[in-house]
C-alpha positions, 0 to 999 in steps of 0.5 A: 523490484515490485516493492520498490516500484510501489514505493517510488512515489512515497520515497520521492515525496519523502526525498523532495520534502527532506530536500525542500522542506515544502509539503506542496512540492513533495505532494506534486512530486508524488503525483508526478511519480504516480502518473509516471508509474501508470504511463510506464505500466501502460507502455511496458505491460499494456495494462495497469493494476487496479490498485495503481489506478486507485492510488492515482485517483487518490493522490490526484484528488487529495494531493491536488486538494493539498496543493490547490487549497494550501492545506496539508491535511488532505495529503495526510488522509491519502494513506488512510483512504487507500488502506480503508479502500483495500480493507473494504475491497477484501471484505466486500469480495468475500462477503458479496462474491465469496471471492478471496482476493488474496488467493486470487492475487497469490494463488498461482505462486503458492498452494495453501489449504483453504483455511489458511487462505481465509486466514490470510484474507482476514489478516490482510483486511485487519492489517489494512484497517489497522494501518488506516487507524495508525494513519488517522492517529498521525493526522490527529497528532497535528491537534497535539502540536506535532509539527509537519516534519514529525508527521511526515516522518511518521507517515513515511516510515510507518507506511514503509516499515509496518507493511514490510514487517507484516510481510515478513511475519506473514512469510514466516507463518506461511512457510509452515503451511505451503503445500509440498507440491508448491515447494517441490515445483519451486525447487525444480524451477530453480535447478 
């Protein structure tokens, strides 16, 4: 459910774009969806995750610039900016504070050896940097005559499929390293 909740603005953007063919209406829909996510979290949980705040700021600034200036380039830079922010946040946490933000985020759900936590940190940081590069390539495709519809399709499906594939690959890798007490505790809770 969290995965679908996080994808809601992207899916709404895509749906509005496919229905209307208008990038500006789609961008407005994505901004509205992100605002609704923040309001929902405030009402339901009385707190909003940092990444949702970052996403709100980026979609509002870059999406707002897209609508106001009637230039779709800004909305295409939003995923790049978000992925770069995440990669830099992971690396800054590690190098400036010796904090593994991946472990901090997931440490209560699974128990892993320290070297595996560090591999996960680097894996996610490199993945986010690679996603920023892929999104930059999609933006550059405009220079090679790709139409807006093609760039929207690449943007949407790349930002859904690639993270999903990465999470699956990571899960397969982690299954070999999860320490027994986590597996036993999870089994006991499900019984």
